[in-house]
N, C-alpha and C positions, 0 to 999 in steps of 0.2 A: 253543151251549147257551141263549144269551138275547140279546135285543135291547133297547136303550135308545132311547126316544123321548121328547123333551122338549117340552112345549107352548109353551116359550119363557120360562117363569118359574122355571126351575131345579128344578122339582119332579118331573122324570122320574125313572124308575128302571127298572133291568133287569128285564125280564119273560121267564120261561122260554119256550122254543120247543122243538118236537119236529122235529128235522131230521136227516138223514143227510149234510148238506153237510159236506165236509172240504177241508182245504188241506193239501198235502203240500210241505214245504220241503226242497229238494235241496241237498247240500253245495256244488254249483257256483254257488249263488246264484240258482237258478231255483225256480219253483213251479209246481204244477198244482192245479187244483180241479175237482171234480165239479159245482160251481155257479158262479154268477156272483159273483165277489169284489168287483165294481164297485159292488154295492148290497146292501142288507140282506135280500134275498130269501133264504127258507129252502129254495127249490126246488133241485133237482138236475137241472134240464133244460138247462142251458147250461154247458158246460165253459169254463174260462178257464185261461190261463197267463201267465207273465210272469217278472219278476225281483223280487228283494227285496234290501235293503240293510240290514245289521245296524248299520252306523254311525250313520246318520241314521233308522234304524227306519222304512223306507218300503217299500211295495209298489207296483211298477210293473206294471200290467196293461193288456192291450188293451181298454180300456173305450170303449164307443160314447158315453158320457155325458160323460167328461172324460179328458184325457190327463195330469191332475195326479197326482202320487204320492199313495197313501193311507197314511196314518200308522198305526202300531200301537205297542202297549206290551205287554211281557211281565212277569208277576208270577208267579213259580213256575210253576204248570201252566196258567195261564190267559193268554190273549191277547186283548186288545180291539183291534178295528179301528175307526178313527174315519172317517167318511164326511164329504163336503162337504154340509152341511145349514144351512139358516138357524139352527135350533136344534140343540142337541146330539143326535146320533144315532151309535150304535155297535152293533157286533156282537161278542159274546163267544164265544170258542172254548176248548175245554179240550184239553190234550195227551192223546192216547190211546196213543202208544208212545214 
């Protein structure tokens, strides 16, 4: 629903995006996405999959850019994914089911 880009001075804020990108979390600890969860792209041209861990709140995907886990937080119906950037950068999703 939104992406956060910070220019490095803490003044960044979430900006709404229009996207059909989804992430489906399965009960067995795996996930699938119709987009690339390894970056903040809003396109749905690259499917990704992998695992997630609710204890340490990480997503492990087959990323070509990094093999490090991606962290996330959940607050009610909102999930924020934090990416590896020099400045703060995040993608925000909302629960649909």
